[in-house]
Each structure stands twice: as structure tokens, then as C-alpha cells.
C-alpha positions, 0 to 999 in steps of 0.5 A, spaced: 886 649 314 889 645 320 885 639 318 889 633 317 884 630 312 878 631 308 874 625 307 869 625 302 864 619 301 860 619 294 855 613 292 859 613 285 864 617 281 861 619 275 866 623 270 862 630 271 865 630 278 872 628 277 874 635 275 871 638 281 874 633 286 881 634 282 881 641 283 879 640 291 884 636 292 889 641 289 887 647 293 886 644 300 893 644 304 891 637 307 890 630 304 883 629 300 880 622 300 874 621 295 871 614 297 866 611 292 863 605 289 863 602 282 856 603 278 853 602 272 851 609 269 853 607 262 859 612 259 859 616 265 862 611 269 866 608 264 873 610 265 880 607 266 884 613 269 885 613 277 887 619 281 891 619 288 885 622 291 881 616 289 879 610 294 874 605 291 869 601 296 865 595 294 859 596 290 853 599 293 848 593 296 840 594 297 838 592 304 830 593 303 826 597 297 828 604 298 834 603 302 842 602 300 848 600 304 855 602 302 860 597 304 866 599 307 864 606 309 863 604 317 870 601 317 873 607 314 878 610 319 876 617 322 878 621 328 879 628 331 882 633 326 878 630 320 873 633 316 868 628 313 863 630 307 857 625 306 852 625 301 845 627 304 841 621 300 837 619 306 836 612 303 843 611 304 843 607 311 851 607 311 852 614 310 847 616 316 850 611 321 857 614 319 854 621 320 853 619 327 859 615 328 864 621 325 861 626 330 862 621 336 869 620 334 871 627 334 871 629 326 867 635 324 862 633 319 858 636 312 852 634 310 852 635 302 845 634 298 839 637 295 834 640 299 828 638 294 828 635 287 824 632 282 825 625 285 824 628 293 818 625 297 815 628 303 818 622 308 825 622 305 825 630 305 823 629 313 829 624 314 833 628 310 832 634 315 833 630 321 840 628 318 842 635 317 841 636 324 847 631 326 852 635 321 856 641 323 855 644 316 850 644 310 852 644 303 846 645 298 847 644 291 844 651 289 844 658 292 836 657 291 836 652 296 840 656 301 835 661 301 829 656 301 832 653 307 834 660 311 827 662 309 823 656 312 825 650 316 832 653 317 831 659 320 835 661 326 840 655 324 847 658 325 851 653 323 855 654 316 850 653 310 853 654 303 851 652 296 856 649 290 851 652 285 852 645 282 855 645 275 860 642 270 867 643 267 865 648 262 873 648 259 872 643 254 865 646 252 868 653 251 874 650 247 869 647 242 863 652 242 861 655 235 859 662 235 851 662 236 847 665 230 840 663 231 838 665 224 844 661 221 842 654 224 837 649 222 831 648 226 834 643 230 833 641 237 838 638 242 836 633 248 842 631 252 841 626 258 839 619 260 833 616 257 829 615 263 822 616 265 824 622 269 826 625 262 819 625 260 821 625 252 815 622 250 812 629 251 817 632 246 815 627 241 808 628 241 810 636 241 814 634 234 808 631 231 804 637 231 803 641 225 807 647 227 813 643 228 813 639 222 820 641 219 823 641 226 829 635 227 831 632 234 838 630 236 838 626 242 845 625 246 844 619 251 842 612 252 837 609 258 832 604 259 827 608 255 830 608 249 826 602 246 819 604 247 821 611 245 823 609 238 817 605 238 813 611 239 817 615 234 815 610 229 808 610 231 808 618 230 812 618 223 818 621 226 823 616 225 826 620 219 827 627 223 830 624 229 837 622 230 839 617 236 846 618 238 847 614 244 851 616 250 857 619 249 863 623 253 867 625 248 866 633 248 868 634 241 863 629 238 858 632 242 860 639 240 859 637 233 852 636 234 850 641 239 853 647 235 848 645 229 842 646 234 838 652 235 835 650 242 835 645 248 829 642 250 828 638 256 821 636 257 822 633 264 825 634 271 832 637 268 839 637 272 846 637 269 844 637 262 841 644 263 848 646 264 851 642 259 847 646 254 847 653 257 855 652 256 854 651 249 850 658 249 843 654 247 837 657 249 832 653 253 825 650 253 823 647 260 817 646 264 814 651 269 814 647 275 820 649 279 820 644 284 819 638 279 826 639 276 833 638 279 836 643 283 840 646 277 834 649 274 836 655 278 841 656 273 835 657 268 832 662 273 838 666 274 840 667 266 833 667 264 835 664 257 829 661 254 821 659 255 817 655 260 811 651 258 806 647 262 809 641 264 806 634 261 802 638 255 805 637 248 801 643 245 804 648 250 811 645 249 810 645 241 807 652 242 814 654 246 818 651 241 815 655 235 816 661 239 823 660 241 825 658 234 822 665 231 828 668 235 833 669 229 837 675 231 844 675 231 845 678 238 841 673 241 840 675 249 838 668 251 844 665 248 849 670 251 846 669 258 846 662 258 853 661 256 855 667 262 851 663 267 854 656 266 861 659 265 862 664 271 856 661 276 855 654 275 862 651 273 867 646 277 872 651 278 866 655 282 864 649 285 871 648 288 872 655 290 865 654 294 867 647 297 873 649 300 870 656 302 865 652 307 871 647 309 875 653 311 869 655 315 868 649 319 875 648 320 875 655 323 870 653 328 863 656 326 860 650 327 859 652 335 852 653 334 851 646 331 843 645 331 843 641 338 838 646 341 
């Protein structure tokens, strides 16, 4: 690659992104810089280690409701020979301006973001499409999004369009993962993720109160603003003795001690990277059936076919799906094998880094000559 620098702007740098950027920085023959702001995401942003490729920006600021500004983005020097990769969130005004400024300065640009997710709204989606038009290349989260774009609004777009298949670093998980023998595990469920409204964990609590799940336990790994209200609801439903609240954690050995004793992973709301975390442990999955009310990582579930769906927001349907999945007790459980395989080989940070570099090579090779200006 002949680029002088690859400059990547991110809102923040959570722990699950570190391995990706470390691999990219190692694989690229040019200087790599990852510019990011600090943020309060609990254990995900509580780290002291600094990296040679890491650059700090001041904290993000809110301009208006729904619009953010990242100080320092527009004063970062860019020019000919640089490739600038920008987060595609349309609420980040500074990124929108940098996308245009970098092009004017002669840099090549990559728009990196989600095509559609559980948090998308029509007006932001349309703005996202406009921002894509300014870039030399597009990098989506998953192959499913590339297909949706190519078959729809992106039909005829001849720029480089690729996907990372967004995942996590599965190496530490594989090292700690125990063999999955469902009949030898207790009737315990794993929920891992932030306790937010998006998770819809209240639906799972209602399902656990159903008689068919009377002997089922729930292990909750994660924290967030909904925890207090969820604990109160659990007490009202008489579930307190069947729930374990572990809080947020990033120590994989501690997480493994919990995940390795669970039979299923259940996420009642719009699931994202938590799905890949559980699948890497070989856990079968129960998630709701509205594809576009999930985050893009739901593509891994559809790729693996490693569990069951239920009608979103329906605790009776959720309880029925959990009960059905718990009845699978064969030693050679195909769901577990498929989940682990897809997480390890198709949605890992190793694969993400390979795809990231592949797209940048295409941009450097000049495949953007047909960039959508017509």
C-alpha cells in the first residue's frame, strides 16, 4: 500500500475494539492512527494501557438533542496520500464535515458504519445515505448489509463496498471455553450485555415467571441504567433467588466461569456483539424474530442457525422457545458446534482486520474512480 497514513476516527475506544486496531496497525505497511474521545462505558472503557497507534481527542460534546461534536477532528491534519476512515453515525456533525474536508484536501475517504440497526430512524438513515455518497468507499458491519445495499439503494454503485463481519477477539474465549455437553449442564441461562432499554430484559423476567421455567436460573453479566428497576421487577415476580447479578466485567476467565455452566444464551431485545461473545462459548441462542430490530451482528445467528427465535416482546413465546431449547440434551449438539464455528472463523477480530486491510488496498488501488458523483 502506498498510502502515507491511515487515519481512523472513532467516537471512543472500547476494549472490544483494541484487538482489531492492533492487528490493523501491525498489518498495514504505513502509519496507522486511531483518534478517539474518552467515554463512560463502564468496564468497556476502563483501561490504562496506551498504544503507539492511539491518539486522544477531547470528550464528545452535545450540540443539540441528537447532534454531537467531537473536538479536535477538524483540526487533525489530513492531506494527499492519506486514507481517512470515519464513523458513519449521522449524529456526529464533526465527522460529516471531516468527510467533506478530507476529500477537498486530497485524501481518500472510507465511510464505516451500519446500514440499518435496531436504533435506526428514517431521517437518520436518509442522512446516512447522503454521507455515504461523499466517500470513496463504504465499509459496512456485515455481509448481510452489503447484500441489502447492493440489492436496494446501492444498486449500480461501483465504488468499493465491503463488510467487516463485526465480531470480537475470540482467542481468550477459546482458551477458557469448556466442552459443551448440554445434558451435563444445569438449566441456567446466560445474559451478557449492558442493562439498557434496548436489551428488553424485562421480557425475559416475565418469561422466567412462567410455570414451564420454574426451575430455570439466569446469570446476568453486565450493568447499566436499567439495573435498579430490573431488580425491583425481579423481586415483585418472586425471582430474586433464581437470578445472579454479576455486574460488568471484562476479565474473560471470570466470564468463562459463568458462561461454561450455562445451557443457553438469551437476549430478548436488539442483540449486538453480545451474541458473538456467547456464540464463541458454543452456547445455543434464543433471540427475537424481527431481523431489522437487532444490531447488524444478528447476521452471525442467521449464518450459524444456532438456536431459536420468538415473537418480540411476547414473554409467553419466549418461555416456550426457552423450554424447547432446554429440551435439547444430545452430546453432539449441532447448534453449539455451528455457533462456535461461525464466531471463530467468520466474525472474529482476526477476520475483521483482514477485511479492513483488503478494503483499504482496493481504495489505494484506485477502485474509487467511479465514486458516486453521478
